Structures are given as C-alpha cells and as structure tokens.
DRENKOLNU-989091 format. One record per atom (N, C-alpha, C): atom name; x, y, z; residue number from 1. Coordinates in steps of 0.2 Angstrom, whole numbers, plus 5000, padded with zeros to 4 digits. Example, Ala and Ser with C-alpha at 12.3 -4.5 7.8 and 13.67 -1.06 7.14 Angstrom:
REM residues 2
at,c1,c2,c3,i
N,5066,4972,5039,1
CA,5062,4978,5039,1
C,5066,4984,5039,1
N,5064,4989,5035,2
CA,5068,4995,5036,2
C,5064,5000,5039,2
***
This chain:
REM residues 288
at,c1,c2,c3,i
N,5358,5462,5841,1
CA,5366,5463,5840,1
C,5370,5457,5837,1
N,5369,5453,5837,2
CA,5370,5446,5830,2
C,5371,5451,5823,2
N,5366,5453,5822,3
CA,5365,5455,5816,3
C,5371,5460,5812,3
N,5371,5463,5820,4
CA,5375,5470,5819,4
C,5384,5467,5819,4
N,5383,5462,5824,5
CA,5391,5460,5823,5
C,5392,5458,5815,5
N,5388,5454,5812,6
CA,5390,5452,5807,6
C,5391,5457,5801,6
N,5386,5462,5801,7
CA,5387,5468,5796,7
C,5393,5470,5799,7
N,5394,5472,5805,8
CA,5402,5475,5806,8
C,5408,5471,5803,8
N,5408,5465,5803,9
CA,5413,5461,5800,9
C,5412,5459,5791,9
N,5407,5462,5789,10
CA,5408,5462,5782,10
C,5410,5468,5781,10
N,5409,5474,5782,11
CA,5411,5480,5781,11
C,5417,5482,5778,11
N,5422,5481,5782,12
CA,5431,5480,5777,12
C,5430,5477,5769,12
N,5425,5470,5769,13
CA,5425,5468,5764,13
C,5423,5474,5756,13
N,5417,5477,5759,14
CA,5413,5481,5755,14
C,5420,5488,5755,14
N,5420,5491,5759,15
CA,5427,5496,5757,15
C,5431,5493,5752,15
N,5432,5486,5754,16
CA,5439,5484,5748,16
C,5438,5480,5742,16
N,5431,5483,5742,17
CA,5428,5478,5735,17
C,5428,5471,5735,17
N,5428,5469,5742,18
CA,5427,5461,5740,18
C,5421,5458,5745,18
N,5416,5460,5744,19
CA,5411,5458,5747,19
C,5406,5454,5740,19
N,5402,5451,5742,20
CA,5395,5449,5738,20
C,5391,5453,5735,20
N,5389,5452,5730,21
CA,5380,5457,5730,21
C,5377,5455,5734,21
N,5373,5450,5738,22
CA,5371,5449,5744,22
C,5373,5452,5749,22
N,5378,5451,5750,23
CA,5383,5454,5757,23
C,5380,5461,5758,23
N,5382,5464,5753,24
CA,5380,5470,5750,24
C,5373,5473,5752,24
N,5368,5471,5750,25
CA,5360,5469,5750,25
C,5362,5470,5758,25
N,5363,5465,5761,26
CA,5362,5464,5767,26
C,5364,5469,5773,26
N,5370,5473,5773,27
CA,5373,5478,5775,27
C,5368,5484,5774,27
N,5364,5486,5768,28
CA,5361,5491,5766,28
C,5355,5491,5771,28
N,5353,5486,5771,29
CA,5344,5485,5774,29
C,5345,5485,5780,29
N,5353,5485,5784,30
CA,5353,5484,5790,30
C,5353,5491,5794,30
N,5357,5493,5788,31
CA,5360,5502,5790,31
C,5353,5505,5790,31
N,5348,5505,5786,32
CA,5342,5506,5788,32
C,5340,5508,5793,32
N,5340,5505,5798,33
CA,5336,5503,5805,33
C,5342,5505,5811,33
N,5348,5504,5809,34
CA,5354,5504,5815,34
C,5356,5510,5813,34
N,5358,5517,5817,35
CA,5361,5520,5820,35
C,5367,5517,5822,35
N,5370,5515,5824,36
CA,5378,5512,5828,36
C,5380,5510,5822,36
N,5378,5505,5820,37
CA,5381,5503,5813,37
C,5381,5507,5807,37
N,5377,5513,5805,38
CA,5379,5518,5800,38
C,5384,5521,5804,38
N,5384,5523,5810,39
CA,5389,5527,5812,39
C,5397,5523,5811,39
N,5396,5517,5813,40
CA,5403,5513,5812,40
C,5404,5514,5804,40
N,5398,5514,5799,41
CA,5402,5513,5792,41
C,5403,5519,5791,41
N,5401,5523,5792,42
CA,5405,5532,5791,42
C,5412,5532,5793,42
N,5413,5529,5798,43
CA,5419,5530,5802,43
C,5424,5525,5798,43
N,5422,5518,5796,44
CA,5428,5514,5792,44
C,5429,5514,5785,44
N,5424,5519,5783,45
CA,5423,5521,5776,45
C,5425,5528,5775,45
N,5427,5532,5780,46
CA,5429,5538,5780,46
C,5425,5544,5778,46
N,5419,5543,5776,47
CA,5411,5545,5774,47
C,5415,5547,5766,47
N,5418,5543,5762,48
CA,5420,5543,5753,48
C,5414,5540,5753,48
N,5410,5532,5755,49
CA,5407,5529,5751,49
C,5399,5532,5754,49
N,5394,5536,5751,50
CA,5388,5535,5754,50
C,5384,5528,5753,50
N,5378,5528,5756,51
CA,5374,5523,5758,51
C,5372,5519,5750,51
N,5371,5526,5748,52
CA,5367,5525,5741,52
C,5372,5522,5735,52
N,5379,5524,5736,53
CA,5384,5522,5733,53
C,5388,5516,5732,53
N,5388,5512,5737,54
CA,5390,5507,5740,54
C,5391,5503,5732,54
N,5398,5501,5731,55
CA,5401,5498,5724,55
C,5398,5492,5723,55
N,5396,5489,5717,56
CA,5397,5483,5715,56
C,5402,5479,5717,56
N,5403,5473,5717,57
CA,5409,5468,5718,57
C,5410,5467,5711,57
N,5418,5468,5709,58
CA,5420,5468,5705,58
C,5420,5462,5699,58
N,5417,5456,5703,59
CA,5414,5451,5698,59
C,5407,5454,5694,59
N,5403,5458,5699,60
CA,5396,5459,5695,60
C,5400,5464,5690,60
N,5402,5469,5691,61
CA,5404,5473,5686,61
C,5408,5471,5682,61
N,5412,5466,5682,62
CA,5414,5463,5676,62
C,5412,5460,5670,62
N,5405,5455,5673,63
CA,5398,5452,5670,63
C,5395,5458,5667,63
N,5394,5463,5670,64
CA,5391,5470,5668,64
C,5395,5471,5662,64
N,5400,5472,5661,65
CA,5405,5475,5656,65
C,5405,5471,5652,65
N,5405,5465,5652,66
CA,5406,5459,5646,66
C,5397,5459,5643,66
N,5393,5458,5647,67
CA,5385,5458,5645,67
C,5383,5466,5639,67
N,5387,5472,5642,68
CA,5387,5478,5639,68
C,5390,5476,5632,68
N,5396,5475,5632,69
CA,5400,5475,5625,69
C,5398,5469,5622,69
N,5395,5463,5625,70
CA,5391,5458,5619,70
C,5386,5463,5616,70
N,5382,5466,5620,71
CA,5376,5468,5618,71
C,5376,5474,5615,71
N,5384,5479,5613,72
CA,5386,5485,5606,72
C,5390,5481,5604,72
N,5393,5472,5603,73
CA,5394,5469,5596,73
C,5385,5466,5593,73
N,5381,5464,5596,74
CA,5374,5465,5593,74
C,5371,5469,5587,74
N,5371,5475,5593,75
CA,5370,5480,5589,75
C,5375,5482,5583,75
N,5380,5483,5583,76
CA,5385,5486,5577,76
C,5382,5480,5573,76
N,5383,5472,5573,77
CA,5382,5468,5568,77
C,5375,5469,5566,77
N,5370,5470,5567,78
CA,5363,5470,5566,78
C,5363,5476,5562,78
N,5365,5484,5565,79
CA,5366,5488,5561,79
C,5370,5487,5553,79
N,5374,5483,5556,80
CA,5378,5483,5547,80
C,5375,5476,5541,80
N,5372,5475,5546,81
CA,5367,5470,5540,81
C,5361,5473,5537,81
N,5358,5478,5542,82
CA,5354,5482,5540,82
C,5356,5487,5532,82
N,5361,5489,5534,83
CA,5364,5494,5531,83
C,5367,5490,5523,83
N,5370,5484,5524,84
CA,5371,5482,5518,84
C,5365,5479,5514,84
N,5358,5477,5519,85
CA,5352,5474,5516,85
C,5349,5481,5510,85
N,5350,5487,5513,86
CA,5348,5492,5509,86
C,5351,5494,5503,86
N,5358,5492,5504,87
CA,5361,5495,5499,87
C,5360,5490,5493,87
N,5360,5483,5495,88
CA,5357,5477,5490,88
C,5350,5476,5488,88
N,5345,5480,5491,89
CA,5339,5482,5490,89
C,5339,5488,5483,89
N,5342,5493,5486,90
CA,5342,5497,5481,90
C,5345,5497,5475,90
N,5351,5493,5473,91
CA,5355,5491,5471,91
C,5347,5486,5464,91
N,5343,5482,5468,92
CA,5339,5479,5464,92
C,5333,5481,5460,92
N,5330,5487,5465,93
CA,5324,5490,5466,93
C,5325,5498,5463,93
N,5330,5500,5461,94
CA,5333,5505,5460,94
C,5329,5507,5453,94
N,5324,5514,5453,95
CA,5321,5513,5446,95
C,5327,5516,5440,95
N,5327,5515,5434,96
CA,5332,5514,5429,96
C,5326,5518,5422,96
N,5328,5523,5420,97
CA,5324,5525,5414,97
C,5325,5524,5410,97
N,5319,5523,5407,98
CA,5319,5519,5400,98
C,5317,5525,5393,98
N,5321,5523,5389,99
CA,5318,5526,5385,99
C,5312,5526,5380,99
N,5310,5529,5374,100
CA,5302,5527,5372,100
C,5303,5521,5368,100
N,5310,5519,5366,101
CA,5309,5514,5363,101
C,5311,5507,5367,101
N,5314,5508,5373,102
CA,5314,5503,5377,102
C,5308,5502,5380,102
N,5303,5508,5382,103
CA,5296,5507,5385,103
C,5292,5503,5381,103
N,5292,5504,5375,104
CA,5288,5504,5368,104
C,5281,5506,5369,104
N,5282,5513,5370,105
CA,5275,5517,5371,105
C,5272,5518,5365,105
N,5266,5518,5365,106
CA,5261,5522,5360,106
C,5255,5523,5362,106
N,5253,5529,5359,107
CA,5248,5531,5361,107
C,5243,5533,5355,107
N,5238,5529,5356,108
CA,5233,5526,5351,108
C,5226,5532,5350,108
N,5223,5536,5347,109
CA,5219,5539,5346,109
C,5212,5536,5346,109
N,5207,5536,5351,110
CA,5201,5533,5351,110
C,5194,5537,5350,110
N,5196,5543,5347,111
CA,5190,5549,5346,111
C,5191,5553,5350,111
N,5185,5552,5356,112
CA,5187,5558,5362,112
C,5192,5555,5368,112
N,5195,5549,5365,113
CA,5202,5548,5370,113
C,5207,5546,5368,113
N,5210,5546,5373,114
CA,5219,5544,5370,114
C,5220,5538,5373,114
N,5224,5532,5369,115
CA,5224,5527,5375,115
C,5230,5525,5374,115
N,5235,5528,5380,116
CA,5242,5525,5382,116
C,5245,5520,5383,116
N,5247,5514,5379,117
CA,5249,5508,5378,117
C,5258,5508,5381,117
N,5261,5502,5383,118
CA,5266,5498,5382,118
C,5267,5493,5379,118
N,5272,5492,5374,119
CA,5272,5484,5369,119
C,5278,5480,5375,119
N,5281,5485,5377,120
CA,5286,5481,5384,120
C,5284,5480,5391,120
N,5285,5472,5393,121
CA,5281,5469,5399,121
C,5285,5471,5405,121
N,5284,5471,5409,122
CA,5289,5471,5418,122
C,5294,5479,5417,122
N,5287,5481,5419,123
CA,5290,5490,5419,123
C,5285,5493,5424,123
N,5287,5499,5425,124
CA,5283,5505,5430,124
C,5282,5509,5427,124
N,5278,5513,5428,125
CA,5276,5519,5426,125
C,5272,5526,5430,125
N,5273,5533,5429,126
CA,5270,5536,5432,126
C,5266,5542,5428,126
N,5262,5546,5428,127
CA,5259,5550,5423,127
C,5259,5558,5428,127
N,5256,5564,5424,128
CA,5254,5570,5430,128
C,5251,5574,5424,128
N,5247,5578,5425,129
CA,5244,5582,5421,129
C,5246,5589,5423,129
N,5250,5593,5419,130
CA,5251,5600,5423,130
C,5251,5605,5417,130
N,5249,5611,5420,131
CA,5248,5619,5414,131
C,5255,5620,5412,131
N,5256,5622,5408,132
CA,5263,5623,5404,132
C,5263,5632,5408,132
N,5271,5633,5410,133
CA,5271,5640,5412,133
C,5270,5645,5406,133
N,5271,5644,5402,134
CA,5271,5648,5396,134
C,5265,5648,5392,134
N,5263,5645,5390,135
CA,5255,5646,5387,135
C,5249,5644,5389,135
N,5250,5640,5398,136
CA,5244,5637,5400,136
C,5240,5632,5396,136
N,5245,5628,5395,137
CA,5244,5623,5391,137
C,5243,5616,5395,137
N,5238,5610,5395,138
CA,5239,5606,5399,138
C,5243,5600,5396,138
N,5249,5600,5400,139
CA,5252,5593,5397,139
C,5253,5588,5401,139
N,5251,5581,5399,140
CA,5252,5577,5401,140
C,5259,5574,5399,140
N,5263,5573,5405,141
CA,5269,5570,5406,141
C,5269,5563,5408,141
N,5273,5557,5402,142
CA,5272,5550,5407,142
C,5280,5548,5408,142
N,5283,5546,5411,143
CA,5289,5544,5412,143
C,5289,5534,5413,143
N,5292,5530,5410,144
CA,5293,5523,5413,144
C,5300,5522,5418,144
N,5301,5516,5419,145
CA,5305,5515,5420,145
C,5305,5506,5424,145
N,5312,5503,5425,146
CA,5311,5497,5426,146
C,5316,5494,5433,146
N,5317,5488,5434,147
CA,5321,5487,5441,147
C,5325,5481,5439,147
N,5329,5482,5441,148
CA,5334,5474,5440,148
C,5331,5469,5442,148
N,5327,5468,5448,149
CA,5322,5464,5450,149
C,5316,5464,5449,149
N,5314,5460,5443,150
CA,5307,5461,5441,150
C,5305,5454,5442,150
N,5297,5455,5441,151
CA,5294,5448,5442,151
C,5287,5450,5438,151
N,5282,5445,5437,152
CA,5277,5444,5436,152
C,5269,5449,5438,152
N,5272,5452,5445,153
CA,5268,5456,5447,153
C,5267,5463,5441,153
N,5274,5465,5440,154
CA,5274,5472,5437,154
C,5269,5470,5428,154
N,5268,5465,5427,155
CA,5265,5465,5421,155
C,5258,5468,5421,155
N,5255,5469,5427,156
CA,5247,5472,5428,156
C,5250,5479,5424,156
N,5253,5480,5422,157
CA,5254,5489,5421,157
C,5254,5489,5414,157
N,5256,5483,5410,158
CA,5257,5485,5403,158
C,5252,5487,5398,158
N,5245,5486,5403,159
CA,5241,5490,5396,159
C,5240,5496,5397,159
N,5242,5501,5402,160
CA,5243,5507,5400,160
C,5238,5510,5404,160
N,5234,5516,5401,161
CA,5229,5518,5405,161
C,5226,5523,5397,161
N,5218,5526,5399,162
CA,5215,5529,5395,162
C,5214,5537,5399,162
N,5215,5543,5392,163
CA,5214,5549,5397,163
C,5208,5553,5392,163
N,5204,5557,5393,164
CA,5201,5560,5389,164
C,5204,5566,5387,164
N,5203,5567,5379,165
CA,5206,5574,5375,165
C,5204,5579,5377,165
N,5200,5582,5383,166
CA,5198,5585,5383,166
C,5202,5587,5391,166
N,5205,5584,5392,167
CA,5208,5585,5401,167
C,5216,5587,5397,167
N,5219,5585,5392,168
CA,5224,5588,5392,168
C,5226,5590,5381,168
N,5232,5595,5381,169
CA,5233,5597,5377,169
C,5238,5595,5372,169
N,5242,5590,5376,170
CA,5247,5587,5372,170
C,5249,5583,5378,170
N,5253,5577,5374,171
CA,5256,5571,5380,171
C,5262,5571,5375,171
N,5266,5571,5382,172
CA,5274,5570,5382,172
C,5278,5565,5387,172
N,5282,5560,5383,173
CA,5286,5557,5386,173
C,5294,5559,5388,173
N,5294,5557,5395,174
CA,5300,5559,5397,174
C,5305,5554,5397,174
N,5309,5556,5392,175
CA,5315,5551,5389,175
C,5322,5550,5394,175
N,5325,5545,5396,176
CA,5330,5546,5401,176
C,5337,5548,5396,176
N,5335,5551,5390,177
CA,5339,5555,5385,177
C,5340,5563,5386,177
N,5333,5564,5390,178
CA,5332,5571,5392,178
C,5328,5573,5388,178
N,5330,5572,5380,179
CA,5324,5575,5375,179
C,5316,5571,5376,179
N,5312,5576,5378,180
CA,5306,5573,5379,180
C,5303,5571,5370,180
N,5298,5567,5370,181
CA,5295,5566,5366,181
C,5288,5566,5364,181
N,5284,5571,5358,182
CA,5279,5573,5356,182
C,5274,5565,5356,182
N,5269,5564,5362,183
CA,5264,5557,5359,183
C,5258,5559,5354,183
N,5256,5565,5356,184
CA,5250,5568,5355,184
C,5250,5575,5356,184
N,5244,5579,5351,185
CA,5245,5586,5350,185
C,5251,5589,5346,185
N,5249,5596,5350,186
CA,5255,5602,5345,186
C,5257,5605,5351,186
N,5265,5608,5351,187
CA,5267,5611,5355,187
C,5269,5619,5350,187
N,5266,5622,5352,188
CA,5267,5629,5351,188
C,5277,5630,5350,188
N,5279,5628,5356,189
CA,5286,5630,5358,189
C,5290,5624,5354,189
N,5289,5619,5352,190
CA,5292,5616,5349,190
C,5295,5611,5354,190
N,5301,5607,5354,191
CA,5303,5602,5358,191
C,5306,5604,5364,191
N,5303,5599,5368,192
CA,5306,5602,5376,192
C,5311,5598,5379,192
N,5315,5602,5385,193
CA,5319,5595,5388,193
C,5318,5594,5395,193
N,5315,5588,5399,194
CA,5316,5588,5405,194
C,5323,5586,5407,194
N,5327,5590,5414,195
CA,5333,5589,5416,195
C,5330,5588,5423,195
N,5336,5581,5425,196
CA,5334,5578,5431,196
C,5334,5585,5437,196
N,5332,5582,5443,197
CA,5330,5588,5449,197
C,5338,5589,5450,197
N,5339,5593,5455,198
CA,5346,5594,5458,198
C,5344,5595,5466,198
N,5337,5591,5470,199
CA,5338,5594,5475,199
C,5341,5590,5480,199
N,5343,5585,5476,200
CA,5347,5579,5483,200
C,5355,5583,5482,200
N,5358,5587,5477,201
CA,5364,5590,5477,201
C,5364,5596,5484,201
N,5358,5598,5483,202
CA,5356,5605,5488,202
C,5355,5600,5494,202
N,5352,5596,5495,203
CA,5354,5594,5503,203
C,5361,5591,5505,203
N,5363,5587,5500,204
CA,5371,5585,5502,204
C,5375,5590,5503,204
N,5375,5596,5499,205
CA,5379,5602,5502,205
C,5379,5606,5510,205
N,5372,5605,5509,206
CA,5369,5609,5517,206
C,5371,5602,5523,206
N,5368,5597,5521,207
CA,5371,5592,5526,207
C,5379,5591,5527,207
N,5384,5593,5522,208
CA,5391,5592,5522,208
C,5393,5598,5524,208
N,5391,5604,5525,209
CA,5391,5611,5528,209
C,5389,5610,5536,209
N,5384,5607,5538,210
CA,5381,5604,5545,210
C,5387,5599,5549,210
N,5390,5597,5543,211
CA,5396,5590,5547,211
C,5400,5595,5549,211
N,5404,5597,5545,212
CA,5409,5603,5547,212
C,5410,5606,5551,212
N,5402,5611,5554,213
CA,5401,5616,5557,213
C,5401,5613,5564,213
N,5396,5606,5565,214
CA,5397,5603,5572,214
C,5401,5599,5575,214
N,5407,5596,5570,215
CA,5413,5595,5570,215
C,5416,5600,5575,215
N,5417,5606,5572,216
CA,5420,5611,5573,216
C,5417,5613,5581,216
N,5411,5614,5583,217
CA,5410,5615,5588,217
C,5409,5611,5593,217
N,5410,5603,5591,218
CA,5412,5597,5595,218
C,5419,5598,5598,218
N,5424,5599,5593,219
CA,5429,5600,5593,219
C,5433,5605,5599,219
N,5429,5611,5600,220
CA,5430,5617,5605,220
C,5425,5617,5609,220
N,5418,5615,5609,221
CA,5415,5613,5614,221
C,5414,5609,5619,221
N,5415,5604,5617,222
CA,5415,5595,5620,222
C,5407,5594,5621,222
N,5402,5598,5618,223
CA,5395,5596,5618,223
C,5394,5590,5616,223
N,5390,5584,5618,224
CA,5388,5579,5614,224
C,5384,5580,5610,224
N,5378,5586,5611,225
CA,5375,5587,5604,225
C,5376,5588,5597,225
N,5383,5591,5597,226
CA,5387,5593,5591,226
C,5390,5587,5589,226
N,5391,5583,5593,227
CA,5393,5575,5592,227
C,5387,5571,5589,227
N,5381,5571,5591,228
CA,5375,5569,5589,228
C,5374,5571,5580,228
N,5375,5577,5581,229
CA,5373,5582,5574,229
C,5378,5578,5570,229
N,5384,5578,5571,230
CA,5390,5576,5567,230
C,5390,5570,5565,230
N,5388,5564,5569,231
CA,5387,5558,5567,231
C,5381,5556,5564,231
N,5377,5559,5564,232
CA,5371,5559,5558,232
C,5371,5564,5553,232
N,5375,5569,5550,233
CA,5378,5571,5544,233
C,5383,5566,5541,233
N,5385,5563,5544,234
CA,5393,5562,5542,234
C,5388,5554,5538,234
N,5384,5550,5544,235
CA,5378,5545,5540,235
C,5375,5547,5535,235
N,5372,5552,5535,236
CA,5368,5554,5529,236
C,5374,5554,5523,236
N,5379,5560,5523,237
CA,5383,5557,5516,237
C,5387,5551,5515,237
N,5387,5547,5519,238
CA,5390,5541,5514,238
C,5383,5537,5514,238
N,5379,5537,5517,239
CA,5372,5534,5512,239
C,5370,5537,5507,239
N,5372,5547,5505,240
CA,5370,5548,5500,240
C,5374,5544,5493,240
N,5380,5544,5495,241
CA,5384,5541,5491,241
C,5383,5531,5488,241
N,5382,5531,5494,242
CA,5379,5523,5494,242
C,5373,5520,5489,242
N,5368,5525,5489,243
CA,5364,5527,5486,243
C,5364,5529,5480,243
N,5367,5535,5479,244
CA,5368,5540,5475,244
C,5374,5538,5468,244
N,5378,5536,5471,245
CA,5387,5534,5470,245
C,5389,5542,5469,245
N,5391,5542,5462,246
CA,5393,5550,5460,246
C,5389,5556,5459,246
N,5383,5552,5457,247
CA,5377,5556,5454,247
C,5373,5560,5461,247
N,5372,5564,5457,248
CA,5367,5568,5462,248
C,5360,5569,5459,248
N,5361,5572,5453,249
CA,5355,5572,5448,249
C,5349,5567,5451,249
N,5342,5567,5450,250
CA,5339,5561,5448,250
C,5330,5562,5445,250
N,5330,5559,5444,251
CA,5321,5558,5441,251
C,5317,5557,5445,251
N,5318,5552,5448,252
CA,5316,5549,5456,252
C,5317,5553,5461,252
N,5313,5558,5461,253
CA,5315,5561,5470,253
C,5313,5560,5478,253
N,5307,5557,5476,254
CA,5304,5554,5481,254
C,5309,5546,5484,254
N,5309,5542,5479,255
CA,5314,5536,5481,255
C,5319,5538,5481,255
N,5322,5540,5479,256
CA,5330,5541,5481,256
C,5331,5544,5489,256
N,5327,5548,5490,257
CA,5327,5551,5495,257
C,5324,5547,5502,257
N,5320,5544,5500,258
CA,5317,5538,5507,258
C,5324,5534,5507,258
N,5328,5532,5502,259
CA,5332,5528,5502,259
C,5337,5530,5504,259
N,5341,5536,5504,260
CA,5344,5538,5508,260
C,5343,5538,5516,260
N,5338,5541,5518,261
CA,5336,5541,5524,261
C,5337,5536,5527,261
N,5331,5530,5525,262
CA,5332,5523,5526,262
C,5340,5521,5528,262
N,5345,5522,5524,263
CA,5352,5521,5525,263
C,5352,5522,5529,263
N,5353,5531,5530,264
CA,5355,5534,5537,264
C,5355,5530,5543,264
N,5348,5528,5544,265
CA,5348,5526,5551,265
C,5352,5521,5555,265
N,5352,5517,5552,266
CA,5355,5511,5554,266
C,5363,5512,5552,266
N,5367,5517,5551,267
CA,5371,5518,5546,267
C,5375,5524,5553,267
N,5372,5528,5556,268
CA,5371,5532,5563,268
C,5372,5528,5567,268
N,5368,5521,5568,269
CA,5371,5519,5574,269
C,5375,5516,5574,269
N,5378,5513,5568,270
CA,5382,5510,5567,270
C,5391,5513,5570,270
N,5389,5521,5565,271
CA,5394,5524,5566,271
C,5397,5526,5574,271
N,5391,5526,5577,272
CA,5391,5530,5584,272
C,5394,5525,5589,272
N,5392,5518,5587,273
CA,5395,5511,5590,273
C,5399,5511,5589,273
N,5403,5511,5585,274
CA,5410,5510,5581,274
C,5414,5514,5586,274
N,5411,5520,5585,275
CA,5417,5526,5589,275
C,5417,5526,5596,275
N,5413,5524,5599,276
CA,5412,5522,5604,276
C,5416,5516,5607,276
N,5415,5512,5602,277
CA,5418,5505,5605,277
C,5427,5507,5604,277
N,5427,5510,5600,278
CA,5434,5512,5598,278
C,5438,5517,5604,278
N,5434,5523,5605,279
CA,5437,5527,5612,279
C,5438,5523,5618,279
N,5435,5520,5621,280
CA,5434,5515,5624,280
C,5441,5511,5626,280
N,5442,5507,5620,281
CA,5448,5502,5618,281
C,5453,5505,5619,281
N,5455,5512,5617,282
CA,5458,5517,5616,282
C,5460,5519,5623,282
N,5456,5520,5627,283
CA,5456,5525,5632,283
C,5457,5518,5641,283
N,5456,5511,5638,284
CA,5456,5505,5642,284
C,5465,5502,5642,284
N,5469,5505,5633,285
CA,5476,5504,5633,285
C,5479,5510,5638,285
N,5477,5516,5637,286
CA,5480,5519,5640,286
C,5481,5518,5648,286
N,5475,5515,5651,287
CA,5474,5516,5658,287
C,5479,5509,5661,287
N,5479,5503,5656,288
CA,5484,5500,5658,288
C,5491,5500,5655,288
***
C-alpha cells in the first residue's frame, strides 16, 4: 500500500510531463503487478496514454534531440570531408593520356620478339591484343598515361614489355590526339582512329531521367522510396560533373566510373542529411 500511495502521487506528474525518468520507470514496474493502480492510471490519463507509451520527460527528450542533432552534424561533416577528399584524389590521380612523343614509346625488333619501351619515366601503361573486326588480324593496342601526383614507384614501368611476333600482326599506340600510330607490322586498312567511349554519357542520361521520374513520383505519391531514388540519382549527377567536368567521353572507363560511384556514396549521405535538417528546421519555425 505504501508503494501504491507513492505511485498515485507521481501519476499526475507523468500526465503533465513533469516526472523524472526514474519515477516513470518506477510506475511502470509497479503497474505490472497492481491492478488497482493500473485502473487508477487509466482514470487519470483518460486512457489516452498506454503503459508502453508513457512519454519521456521533457528534459530527456530535449537531450535526445540535441544528441541526434550533433550526430547528424557529425555525419554531414564526415560526408562533406570524404566528398572533398575524393575530388582532390581524383584531381591528383586522374589519368592524363599521353601522345606517343610525350610517352617516348619505341618498338625494337629482337628477331622473334618485339620489345616495347618508354624513354620517359613516371608513367603508367596498359595493352591488349584484339582481333580486327574487318580482317581478323591480331592487333596489339597500347596506351600510356600519367598522373599529376607521380612518384618513384611508377618508374618500374619504364622498361616496358616484350611480346612474341607470332602473337600479333600489328602494334598500335592509341594517342590522345585520337590518331593511332602504327609501331610494328602493316595495316591493310591504313591508319585508324580510336575514339573515346561514350558509355558514361549514356549512364548520365539514364540517371538524369530516373531523377526526373522519381522526383515527380515522390511529389505526387509521397512515398519515401522515390525520395531515396531521387537523392541517389541527384548525387550521381553531381558526382559525374565533379569527376568528369563538362565532358563525358573517356578512354579510362573503369577508373572514371569507379570514382563517380565512390563519390556518389558520401554525396548521397550528405544530401539526405542536409535536406532532412533543412526540412526539420522549417517545420520547427512554422510550429513556433
């Protein structure tokens, strides 16, 4: 009975949102075993507040709101820093295609093999053997590039590589000027041109279309899934411009697409939290 008296004295404070968290917990524990006090609680609360939904005290709620705001601010800051880090990293590591003269590429005939070398250091290169679509000749295509942030580690690439003559009919260097240079062999079709690939442009237009559609669907249907899709699409569009600039064609599809996707992730988190913060502040101003 003693606990019942204390509990009943505390109940009006709970209804008025003035009770401490300890008092609320004490009442909850007591009501589990006391039907009389439970009945009394239902009378004074007019059944508007269930036992499982006893409100938290204002001070506790205020602390939780402040904690959530701080957490959101930290997430926004981390996302912004990560986004800027990726932009700087892309500026320093983005491949810059080299002409044959800039690369200093040479092809030396070693009898049964061809040695491909570079006279200039501090570069990267790759090569691939493919069959010509028109005459089924085996063509070795080479391209080289540099990065703004270069160090001694890239000097390991300066020696080039060696390939057997039986494995290729011709060797080409893909120049940044698009006019490919024949280093070895003969070409029945004459000179050739390698154009940058446009697949990133196709992705961009597809994502832009999905952004417009998802934004309209969210506006009319108010479903969160469309909101998330719109934010993700918007982030991809901004990331595309951040990595590619105004251009879309690329000789380095894997690199550029990877950087765009990596940049999209922190950017989407940043945009999501910023719009939530803006929306909540707007609601708060209206309520006041």
